C-alpha positions in Angstrom: -9.1 11.5 7.1 -7.8 14.9 6.1 -10.0 16.3 3.3 -7.1 17.4 1.2 -5.2 14.2 1.2 -6.0 10.6 0.3 -2.8 8.6 -0.3 -2.0 5.0 -0.7 1.1 3.0 -1.1 1.5 1.2 -4.4 2.1 -2.5 -4.8 0.8 -3.4 -8.2 3.5 -4.4 -10.8 2.8 -3.1 -14.3 1.5 -5.7 -16.7 1.0 -5.4 -20.4 -2.1 -7.4 -21.4 -3.3 -8.6 -24.7 -6.9 -8.0 -25.4 -9.3 -10.7 -26.7 -12.5 -9.1 -28.0 -15.8 -10.3 -26.6 -17.1 -10.7 -30.2 -15.8 -13.1 -32.9 -14.3 -11.6 -36.0 -17.2 -12.9 -38.0 -19.8 -11.2 -35.9 -18.1 -7.8 -35.8 -19.5 -5.3 -38.3 -17.3 -3.5 -40.7 -17.5 0.3 -40.0 -17.3 3.1 -42.5 -17.4 6.7 -41.4 -17.8 9.2 -44.3 -17.0 12.8 -43.5 -18.2 15.5 -46.0 -16.4 18.8 -46.0 -18.4 22.0 -45.5 -21.7 20.5 -46.7 -24.6 22.0 -44.9 -27.5 20.3 -43.1 -29.7 21.9 -45.7 -27.8 20.4 -48.6 -29.2 17.0 -47.9 -32.3 16.4 -50.0 -34.0 14.3 -47.3 -33.4 16.9 -44.7 -34.2 20.1 -46.5 -33.8 20.3 -50.3 -36.7 18.0 -51.3 -39.3 20.0 -49.4 -37.7 23.5 -49.7 -39.8 26.3 -51.1 -36.6 28.2 -52.0 -36.2 29.4 -55.6 -33.2 27.0 -56.2 -32.9 23.4 -55.2 -30.5 20.6 -55.9 -30.9 16.8 -55.3 -29.2 14.0 -53.4 -31.0 10.9 -54.5 -28.5 8.4 -53.2 -28.3 10.0 -49.8 -32.1 10.0 -49.8 -32.1 6.3 -50.5 -29.5 5.8 -47.7 -31.9 7.6 -45.4 -34.8 5.6 -46.5 -32.9 2.4 -45.8 -31.4 3.7 -42.5 -31.7 6.4 -40.0 -31.6 10.2 -40.0 -29.9 11.7 -37.0 -31.5 15.1 -37.3 -29.9 16.6 -34.1 -26.3 15.6 -34.5 -23.6 18.2 -33.9 -20.0 18.8 -34.9 -17.5 19.6 -32.2 -16.7 23.0 -33.6 -17.8 24.9 -36.7 -14.6 24.5 -38.6 -12.6 21.5 -39.8 -9.5 21.0 -37.7 -11.1 20.9 -34.3 -14.0 18.8 -35.6 -11.7 16.2 -37.1 -9.6 16.2 -33.9 -12.5 15.5 -31.6 -13.9 12.9 -34.0 -10.7 10.9 -34.0 -9.9 11.2 -30.3 -13.4 10.7 -28.9 -13.4 13.9 -26.8 -15.2 17.2 -27.1 -13.5 20.6 -27.5 -13.2 21.0 -23.7 -10.6 18.2 -23.7 -9.2 18.1 -27.2 -5.6 19.3 -27.9 -6.5 20.7 -31.3 -8.9 23.6 -30.8 -10.1 26.8 -32.6 -8.4 27.3 -36.0 -5.3 25.2 -35.3 -5.0 23.8 -38.8 -2.3 21.2 -39.3 -1.5 21.0 -35.6 -0.5 17.5 -34.4 -3.3 15.2 -33.3 -2.3 14.2 -29.8 -0.5 10.9 -29.3 -3.4 9.3 -27.5 -6.2 6.9 -28.2 -7.8 7.4 -31.6 -10.6 5.8 -33.5 -7.9 3.9 -35.4 -6.0 2.6 -32.3 -9.3 1.6 -30.6 -10.5 -0.3 -33.7 -7.2 -2.0 -34.1 -7.4 -3.1 -30.5 -10.8 -4.6 -31.4 -9.2 -6.6 -34.2 -9.9 -4.3 -37.2 -8.0 -3.3 -40.3 -7.8 0.5 -40.3 -7.8 2.7 -43.3 -7.9 6.5 -43.8 -8.7 7.8 -47.3 -9.0 11.6 -48.1 -8.2 14.7 -46.2 -6.3 14.6 -42.9 -4.9 18.0 -41.8 -3.7 16.9 -38.3 -0.1 15.9 -39.1 1.8 18.3 -36.9 3.2 21.4 -38.6 2.8 25.1 -38.6 0.7 26.1 -41.6 2.9 26.6 -44.6 6.1 25.4 -42.9 6.0 21.7 -44.0 6.1 21.9 -47.8 9.2 19.7 -48.1 8.3 17.4 -45.2 7.7 13.6 -45.6 5.9 11.2 -43.3 9.2 10.7 -41.4 9.0 14.4 -40.4 5.3 14.7 -39.5 4.9 13.7 -35.9 1.2 12.8 -36.2 1.1 11.2 -39.6 -2.0 8.9 -39.9 0.1 5.7 -39.7 1.6 7.1 -36.5 -1.9 7.4 -35.1 -3.2 3.9 -35.6 -4.1 3.7 -39.3 -2.7 0.7 -41.2 -3.1 2.5 -44.6 -3.4 6.1 -45.5 -4.1 7.6 -49.0 -4.9 11.3 -49.4 -4.0 14.9 -48.6 -1.9 15.4 -45.5 -2.0 19.2 -45.3 -5.4 20.7 -44.8 -4.6 23.5 -47.3 -3.9 21.0 -50.0 -7.5 19.9 -49.8 -8.5 23.4 -51.0 -8.3 22.1 -54.6 -9.5 18.9 -56.0 -7.2 18.0 -58.9 -3.9 17.2 -57.2 -1.9 16.7 -60.4 -3.2 19.7 -62.3 -2.6 23.5 -62.7 -5.9 25.4 -62.5 -5.7 28.8 -63.9 -9.1 29.9 -62.5 -7.8 29.7 -58.9 -7.9 33.0 -57.0 -4.3 32.8 -55.8 -1.1 30.8 -56.5 -2.0 28.2 -53.8 -5.2 27.4 -55.6 -3.7 27.2 -59.1 -0.9 24.7 -58.5 -0.7 20.9 -58.0 -0.7 19.3 -54.5 0.7 16.2 -52.9 -1.2 13.0 -52.4 0.5 10.4 -50.1 0.0 6.7 -49.9 1.7 5.7 -46.7 5.4 6.8 -47.2 5.1 7.4 -51.0 4.1 10.7 -52.7 2.0 9.6 -55.7 0.5 12.7 -57.3 2.6 12.4 -60.4 0.5 9.5 -61.4 -2.9 11.2 -60.9 -3.5 13.2 -64.1 -7.1 14.4 -64.4 -8.0 12.6 -61.1 -10.8 14.5 -59.4 -10.6 13.8 -55.6 -14.2 12.9 -55.0 -13.8 10.2 -57.6 -10.3 9.3 -56.6 -11.0 8.8 -52.9 -14.2 6.9 -53.5 -12.5 4.6 -56.1 -9.5 4.0 -53.8 -12.0 3.0 -51.0 -14.0 0.7 -53.2 -10.8 -1.0 -54.4 -9.4 -1.6 -50.9 -12.7 -2.9 -49.7 -13.2 -5.2 -52.6 -9.7 -6.6 -52.5 -9.9 -7.1 -48.7 -13.2 -9.1 -49.0 -12.2 -11.0 -52.1 -8.9 -12.1 -50.6 -11.0 -14.2 -48.1 -9.9 -12.1 -45.1 -12.2 -12.5 -42.1 -10.7 -9.4 -40.5 -13.3 -6.6 -40.1 -12.3 -3.2 -41.4 -12.7 0.4 -40.3 -12.6 3.0 -43.1 -12.5 6.7 -42.4 -13.3 8.3 -45.7 -12.8 12.0 -45.5 -13.8 13.9 -48.7 -12.3 17.3 -49.3 -15.5 18.4 -51.1 -17.7 20.4 -51.5 -15.5 22.8 -49.6 -13.1 25.4 -50.9 -12.5 25.6 -54.7 -15.7 25.0 -56.6 -14.1 22.6 -59.1 -16.1 20.4 -61.4 -15.5 16.8 -62.4 -14.0 16.1 -65.8 -16.7 13.8 -67.1 -20.1 12.4 -66.2 -20.4 9.8 -63.5 -19.8 6.3 -65.1 -22.9 4.2 -65.6 -24.0 1.8 -62.9 -22.8 1.4 -59.4 -20.9 -1.2 -57.4 -18.2 -3.8 -58.4 -18.9 -3.7 -62.1 -20.1 -0.1 -62.5 -19.5 3.4 -61.3 -16.0 4.5 -60.3 -13.2 2.0 -60.9 -9.6 1.9 -59.7 -7.5 1.1 -62.7 -4.1 1.5 -60.9 -2.3 2.8 -64.0 -0.1 5.9 -63.9 -1.9 8.6 -65.9 -5.1 6.6 -65.8 -5.4 5.8 -62.2 -9.2 5.8 -62.2 -11.8 5.4 -65.0 -12.9 9.1 -64.8 -9.4 10.4 -65.4 -10.4 11.5 -68.9 -12.2 14.4 -70.5 -11.6 18.0 -69.6 -10.4 19.1 -66.2 -13.0 21.2 -64.4 -15.3 20.6 -67.4 -18.4 18.7 -66.5 -21.7 20.2 -65.2 -24.6 18.0 -64.2 -27.4 18.5 -66.7 -30.0 18.8 -64.0 -28.4 22.2 -63.1 -27.7 23.8 -66.4 -30.0 26.0 -68.5 -31.8 27.2 -65.4 -30.4 30.7 -65.3 -28.2 29.8 -62.3 -24.8 31.5 -61.8 -21.6 29.7 -62.6 -20.7 29.0 -59.0 -24.3 27.7 -58.3 -24.0 25.2 -61.1 -20.6 24.2 -59.8 -21.6 23.7 -56.2 -24.7 21.7 -57.1 -22.7 19.5 -59.4 -20.1 18.9 -56.7 -22.7 17.8 -54.2 -24.4 15.5 -56.7 -21.0 13.9 -57.4 -20.5 13.1 -53.7 -24.0 11.7 -53.8 -23.2 9.4 -56.7 -20.0 8.2 -55.1 -21.7 7.3 -51.8 -24.4 5.4 -53.7 -21.6 3.6 -55.6 -19.9 2.7 -52.4 -23.1 1.3 -50.8 -23.8 -0.8 -53.9 -20.3 -2.2 -53.7 -21.1 -3.4 -50.2 -24.2 -5.1 -51.5 -22.4 -6.7 -54.4 -19.8 -8.1 -52.0 -22.6 -9.4 -49.7 -21.3 -7.5 -46.7 -23.9 -4.8 -46.6 -25.8 -6.5 -43.7 -22.5 -6.6 -41.7 -21.4 -3.0 -42.4 -22.3 0.1 -40.4 -22.0 3.2 -42.5 -22.3 6.7 -41.1 -22.3 9.9 -43.2 -21.7 13.3 -41.5 -20.2 16.7 -42.1 -17.4 18.6 -40.3 -19.3 21.8 -39.9 -21.9 24.1 -41.5 -21.8 25.3 -45.1 -19.0 27.5 -46.5 -19.1 30.7 -48.5 -16.0 30.5 -50.6 -15.4 29.6 -54.3 -11.6 30.2 -54.6 -12.3 31.3 -58.2 -11.3 34.4 -60.1 -13.0 35.9 -63.2 -11.5 37.1 -66.5 -10.6 40.4 -64.8 -8.8 38.6 -62.0 -11.4 39.5 -59.5 -12.4 36.9 -56.8 -15.8 35.3 -57.5 -18.0 35.0 -54.4 -20.2 32.1 -53.5 -22.9 32.2 -50.9 -24.8 29.3 -49.2 -27.9 31.4 -49.6 -28.2 30.0 -53.2 -29.6 26.8 -51.9 -30.2 27.6 -48.3 -27.4 25.2 -47.4 -27.9 26.0 -43.7 -31.5 24.7 -43.9 -34.2 26.2 -41.7 -31.5 27.6 -39.3 -29.4 30.7 -38.9 -25.6 30.5 -39.1 -22.9 29.1 -41.4 -19.4 27.6 -41.0 -17.7 29.4 -38.0 -21.0 30.2 -36.3 -22.3 28.4 -33.2 -25.9 29.0 -34.3 -27.6 25.9 -35.5 -26.7 26.4 -39.1 -23.0 26.3 -38.3 -23.0 23.3 -35.9 -26.0 21.0 -36.6 -24.7 18.6 -39.3 -26.5 16.3 -41.7 -26.0 12.8 -40.5 -27.2 9.4 -41.7 -26.6 5.9 -40.4 -27.1 2.7 -42.5 -26.8 -0.9 -41.4 -29.3 -3.1 -43.1 -31.0 -5.5 -40.7 -29.8 -3.6 -37.7 -30.8 0.1 -38.2 -34.5 0.3 -38.9 -35.3 1.6 -42.4 -36.7 5.0 -42.6 -36.1 5.8 -38.9 -35.5 9.3 -37.5 -33.7 10.2 -34.3 -34.2 13.6 -32.8 -32.1 13.3 -29.7 -28.9 15.5 -29.5 -25.6 13.7 -30.1 -22.1 14.8 -31.1 -19.0 13.5 -32.9 -17.3 12.2 -29.7 -20.1 9.7 -29.4 -18.8 7.7 -32.5 -15.7 6.3 -30.7 -17.8 4.5 -28.1 -20.4 3.6 -30.7 -17.9 1.9 -33.0 -15.9 0.4 -30.1 -19.0 -1.2 -28.7 -20.1 -2.4 -32.1 -16.7 -4.1 -32.4 -17.1 -5.8 -29.0 -14.7 -3.7 -27.0 -15.1 -1.0 -24.3 -13.9 2.5 -25.4 -11.2 4.3 -23.5 -12.1 5.9 -20.2 -10.9 9.2 -21.7 -13.8 9.4 -24.2 -16.5 12.1 -23.5 -19.0 10.2 -25.6 -21.7 7.6 -25.2 -22.4 4.7 -27.5 -25.3 5.4 -29.9 -25.9 1.7 -30.6 -29.1 1.7 -28.5 -30.4 4.5 -30.7 -29.2 2.9 -33.9 -30.4 -0.7 -33.2 -33.3 -0.1 -30.9 -31.7 -2.5 -28.4 -30.7 -1.4 -24.9 -31.0 1.9 -23.0 -29.6 5.0 -24.6 -27.4 7.1 -22.4 -27.7 10.9 -22.8 -25.1 12.5 -25.0 -23.4 15.7 -23.8 -23.2 18.3 -26.5 -20.5 20.9 -25.8 -18.7 23.4 -28.0 -16.1 26.1 -27.4 -14.6 28.0 -30.3 -13.0 31.3 -31.3 -13.3 33.2 -34.5 -12.6 36.8 -35.2 -15.3 37.4 -37.8 -19.0 38.0 -37.7 -22.2 36.1 -38.7 -23.2 36.8 -42.3 -25.9 39.4 -42.9 -28.2 37.1 -44.9 -31.7 38.3 -45.3 -33.2 35.1 -44.1 -31.2 35.2 -40.8 -32.9 36.8 -37.8 -31.9 40.5 -37.5 -30.4 39.9 -34.1 -27.8 37.5 -35.5 -26.8 39.4 -38.7 -23.3 40.8 -38.3 -23.1 39.5 -34.8 -19.6 39.5 -33.5 -18.3 36.0 -32.9 -15.0 35.9 -31.0 -15.2 33.6 -28.0 -18.2 31.3 -28.3 -19.6 28.5 -26.3 -22.5 26.0 -26.5 -23.8 23.6 -23.9 -27.0 21.4 -23.8 -28.5 21.0 -20.4 -31.9 19.6 -19.5 -33.1 19.6 -23.1 -32.2 23.2 -23.7 -29.4 24.8 -25.7 -27.3 27.4 -24.0 -25.2 29.6 -26.3 -23.1 32.7 -25.9 -21.0 34.7 -28.3 -18.3 37.4 -27.9 -17.8 36.2 -24.3 -16.0 38.7 -22.2 -16.1 36.9 -18.8 -17.8 33.9 -17.2 -20.6 36.0 -15.7 -22.0 36.7 -19.2 -25.4 34.9 -19.5 -26.3 32.2 -21.9 -29.1 32.7 -24.4 -31.4 29.8 -23.8 -33.4 28.1 -26.6 -35.9 25.3 -26.8 -34.8 23.9 -30.1 -37.7 21.4 -30.4 -40.1 24.3 -30.7 -37.7 27.1 -31.8 -35.1 25.6 -34.1 -34.3 29.0 -35.6 -33.4 30.3 -32.1 -35.7 33.3 -32.2 -37.0 33.3 -28.6 -34.4 33.6 -25.9 -35.8 32.1 -22.7 -33.1 33.5 -20.4 -34.5 35.8 -17.8 -38.1 34.7 -18.4 -38.7 33.1 -15.0 -37.4 31.2 -12.0 -37.0 28.0 -14.0 -34.7 29.6 -16.5 -32.8 31.5 -13.7 -32.0 28.1 -12.2 -31.1 26.7 -15.6 -28.8 29.7 -16.3 -26.9 28.9 -13.1 -26.7 25.2 -14.0 -25.3 26.0 -17.5 -22.7 28.3 -16.0 -21.6 25.5 -13.6 -21.8 22.7 -16.1 -19.4 24.3 -18.6 -16.7 24.5 -15.9 -17.3 21.0 -14.7 -16.8 19.2 -18.0 -13.7 20.9 -19.5 -10.1 21.7 -18.9 -8.2 24.8 -20.1 -5.7 24.5 -22.9 -3.0 27.3 -23.0 -3.0 27.2 -26.8 -6.7 28.3 -26.9 -7.2 30.6 -23.9 -10.8 31.4 -22.8 -12.1 34.2 -20.5 -13.4 31.5 -18.1 -10.2 29.5 -17.8 -9.3 30.8 -14.3 -12.8 30.5 -12.8 -12.9 27.9 -10.0 -14.8 24.7 -10.8 -18.1 24.9 -8.8 -18.7 22.4 -6.0 -21.8 20.3 -5.7 -23.8 19.0 -2.8 -23.6 15.2 -2.6 -24.1 12.7 0.1 -20.6 12.1 1.4 -19.1 9.1 3.0 -15.5 8.6 3.9 -13.4 6.6 1.5 -14.3 5.2 -1.8 -16.8 2.9 -3.4 -15.3 0.5 -6.0 -16.4 -1.8 -8.8 -14.2 -4.5 -10.3 -14.7 -5.5 -13.9 -13.3 -8.8 -15.2 -11.5 -9.0 -18.5 -8.2 -8.3 -20.3 -8.3 -4.7 -21.4 -5.8 -3.0 -23.8 -6.2 0.3 -22.0 -8.2 1.9 -19.2 -11.8 1.2 -20.2 -15.0 3.3 -20.0 -16.9 0.8 -17.8 -20.3 2.5 -17.9 -21.9 -0.3 -20.0 -20.0 -3.2 -18.3 -21.3 -5.3 -15.4 -19.1 -5.4 -12.3 -18.1 -8.8 -10.9 -17.3 -7.3 -7.4 -18.3 -4.1 -5.6 -17.4 -2.7 -2.2 -16.0 0.2 -0.2 -12.5 1.0 0.8 -10.9 3.7 3.0 -8.3 4.2 0.4 -7.9 3.7 -3.4 -7.1 0.1 -2.9 -8.6 -3.4 -3.5 -7.1 -6.9 -3.3 -7.1 -9.7 -5.8 -8.7 -7.7 -8.7 -8.3 -8.8 -12.3 -9.3 -6.5 -15.1 -10.2 -3.0 -14.3 -11.3 -1.2 -11.1 -13.4 2.0 -10.9 -13.2 4.0 -7.7 -15.7 6.8 -6.9 -15.4 9.3 -4.1 -15.5 12.9 -3.1 -12.7 15.4 -2.6 -13.7 18.2 -0.2 -11.8 21.4 -1.0 -11.5 23.3 2.3 -11.2 26.6 0.5 -11.5 28.1 -3.0 -8.2 28.1 -4.8 -5.6 26.4 -6.9 -4.8 22.8 -6.0 -1.9 20.6 -7.1 -2.9 17.0 -7.6 -0.4 14.1 -7.9 -1.3 10.6 -9.0 0.8 7.6 -8.0 0.1 4.3 -9.8 1.9 1.3 -11.1 -0.6 0.6 -13.8 -2.5 2.7 -16.4 -5.0 4.9 -14.7 -7.5 7.7 -15.7 -9.1 10.1 -13.3 -11.9 12.6 -13.6 -13.3 15.3 -11.4 -16.9 15.9 -12.1 -16.9 15.2 -15.9 -13.6 16.9 -16.5 -10.3 15.1 -17.1 -8.2 15.3 -13.9 -5.2 13.1 -14.8 -4.6 10.9 -17.9 -2.0 8.2 -17.0 -3.3 5.7 -19.6 -2.0 5.9 -23.1 1.7 5.5 -23.3 1.8 4.8 -19.5 5.2 5.0 -17.8 5.3 3.6 -14.3 8.4 5.7 -13.6 6.6 9.0 -14.5 5.0 11.4 -12.0 1.6 12.4 -13.2 0.2 15.6 -11.8 -1.9 18.6 -12.6 -3.1 21.9 -11.2 -6.8 22.7 -11.0 -8.8 25.6 -9.5 -11.7 24.4 -7.3 -14.4 26.1 -5.4 -14.7 25.3 -1.7 -16.9 22.3 -1.2 -17.5 18.8 -2.6 -16.1 17.6 -5.9 -16.9 14.0 -7.2 -13.8 12.1 -8.3 -13.7 8.9 -10.4 -10.5 6.9 -10.8 -10.3 3.9 -13.1 -7.3 1.7 -13.3 -6.1 -1.6 -14.8 -5.7 -4.4 -12.3 -3.8 -7.7 -12.0 -3.9 -8.5 -8.4 -3.7 -6.1 -5.5 -4.4 -2.5 -6.5 -3.0 0.5 -4.7 -3.4 4.0 -6.2 -2.7 7.3 -4.5 -4.1 10.8 -5.2 -2.4 13.6 -3.2 -4.0 17.1 -3.1 -2.1 20.2 -2.0 -3.3 23.8 -1.8 -1.0 26.0 -3.9 
């Protein structure tokens, strides 16, 4: 067979299938993912504050209780150290080497592909998004008069049944949507903002509503009504707070007494009195634990904001207990990136007031903040809680990343995740059952600034130019490089278990790390694809070949079932296996995964064309080759161009099947 061409005729008629989950509705856990905005790893009491020797400390007693009743994921990573790409990767289940929204592309449209919401809906879940979105599809500042009909990637167009919150990322910079705030440092931070509930703009009814309270109360109300209605439909809630980031605004009153159904935050549903804390003085309440200590105004503000989040999460967890659904609800709390250093405040002389995460060492024992790829910018506080399933007081120290949550939640809901996901299910880690697959941590990101010159950061990182940055974990080590000029630039290599502050670069210290350096250089090319909206200095480098045992043709595995999309079959058991000269198999029902090798006869650019009559997803190494799954059109030609090094390149093709399968991949040297 010619090494550049493996083609097959196609005979499979396209079939739309309805999916029946392998788990009953009663056995599927509800899933809540809570995303905090710009809250550092070091801001969690249980992770850092409680044992800190720093001069200032704040508390998170409810998060501490959650950790005591659940698991700390102490080595969990965000996809990029800023909000838009992190949220994009979370929702689509892919890392930044495959995401459409990258770098600082705020308000760019979330791609029309599988999302956490569409996957959970396929598993039979009710899907809700409450809070900050910022992936609606508009150039920043150009959609002030738009409505959900205008936004191409509005949440209800990406799988969510209900949305309540801020659409534009910039609207989440302030936390009283209906109020003017004279302390704001510019006009954008002084004026009211829009809150949308599906196709209705509702901010006119939200006088004195502080968003931490508003979003938590809205979530409590939806959950309570859903359960009390007698519905057996499980729910997926993505609760995305807009705090403690941006404007350091205070609540209007103390947190209400008690927690749960009869205490804490309450949704009243009355215009002008939408929640029970919509009283008092806007931006007027400071937690008494943080006053009278000689702290600055912004320090009291920040600590109060974090404590308010802590209260609201404790309130939400108690609501689950009161509804007797706590043992059937998986709750995860995480953060979109490292700590921020803004206040968006001005003083009486109209000068901007600065805030620094040094006040509480919000970055914990690490170096780096938001927009850095040092540990302080990308390692994020993460807790998982599922009474009876997640062991109380447990700690996990294995690296994982946001794209792992899609397969985790899908598997919990009794469904295989899409083949497109870059993640692995964390259920074995969370429940202690099964074998945990290794997660791939990968980050690429651009920022034109520099690492802050904080005195407790290592001198080598202070004022370090950022620009093009990249992180990859290989063989238990972190590779990181900043201000990348070309692909030959070496990675700094760190053993984070013994050197979490990244003080001792192991690159160049011996033959072992010379081999690891080469492996990291190859790995980052084998797991990503270039995106023209976020150019990198390594985009045009050929993907390295590998030495593998080669046999002509393809091995295949057939997986029985009715799948709503092309599944990731890694955790499924095949019903039939075999070998074929071509991408073909007869009498298959469900999904088929083919594995083979393309041998590039020379280094260069190749055009690859996929012919298929059913949804199909193809990878080369661990990089996406062709996605012909979501929104599949049997009349469309699916093709790509990819630069390959001479030699062997593993290829995986997964397709849906309802009888005879014939797929074709055609390779041509450009």
